[in-house]
C-alpha positions in Angstrom: 1.7 -12.0 -11.1 -1.6 -10.4 -11.7 -2.1 -6.9 -13.1 -5.1 -4.7 -13.5 -5.3 -2.7 -16.8 -7.9 -0.4 -18.1 -9.7 -1.6 -21.3 -11.7 0.6 -23.7 -14.7 -1.1 -25.2 -16.6 0.4 -28.2 -19.8 -0.9 -29.8 -19.6 -0.9 -33.6 -22.7 -2.2 -35.4 -23.1 -5.8 -34.2 -19.6 -6.1 -32.8 -17.7 -4.8 -29.8 -14.1 -3.8 -30.2 -11.7 -3.4 -27.3 -8.1 -2.3 -26.6 -5.7 -1.6 -23.8 -3.8 1.7 -24.3 -1.1 0.6 -21.9 -0.3 -2.5 -24.0 0.5 -1.5 -27.6 -1.0 -3.9 -30.1 -3.6 -5.3 -27.7 -6.8 -5.2 -29.6 -9.7 -7.6 -29.9 -13.4 -8.0 -30.9 -16.4 -10.0 -29.9 -20.2 -10.2 -30.4 -20.8 -9.6 -26.7 -19.1 -7.6 -24.0 -18.2 -10.8 -22.2 -16.7 -12.3 -25.3 -14.6 -9.2 -26.2 -13.3 -9.0 -22.6 -12.2 -12.6 -22.7 -10.6 -12.2 -26.1 -8.8 -9.1 -25.0 -7.5 -10.7 -21.8 -6.0 -13.5 -23.9 -4.4 -11.0 -26.3 -2.9 -9.0 -23.5 -1.6 -12.1 -21.7 0.1 -13.4 -24.9 1.7 -10.0 -25.6 3.0 -9.7 -22.0 4.3 -13.3 -21.9 6.1 -12.8 -25.3 7.8 -9.6 -24.0 8.8 -11.4 -20.8 10.3 -14.3 -22.8 12.3 -12.0 -25.1 13.8 -10.2 -22.1 14.7 -13.6 -20.5 16.3 -14.9 -23.6 19.6 -13.2 -23.1 19.2 -9.7 -24.3 21.7 -9.1 -21.5 23.7 -6.5 -23.3 24.1 -2.9 -22.3 20.7 -1.4 -21.7 20.1 2.3 -22.4 17.0 4.2 -21.6 16.2 7.5 -23.3 13.2 9.8 -23.5 12.0 10.5 -27.0 9.4 12.9 -28.3 6.9 12.1 -31.0 4.2 14.1 -32.7 0.7 12.6 -32.5 
C-alpha cells in the first residue's frame, strides 16, 4: 500500500532537516533536498513497517481507544 504524507524540510547551515508530523519520530537530514527526502522516506517506511509488525505479532488482547488531552 502506498501513502502520501506531507514532509517539512528546513535548511540549517549546510544541511537540510526534514520530518513528517503525521509519523512521530520520523526525522532525517541530508546535504541536498533530494538526499533528505530519500532519507526521510526510508525512516518513515521503517517506522510504519515496525508498527505493522507489532500489531501483527499477536497484540490480540482487548483494545480500548480513548481520547486524551495534553498541553503543548
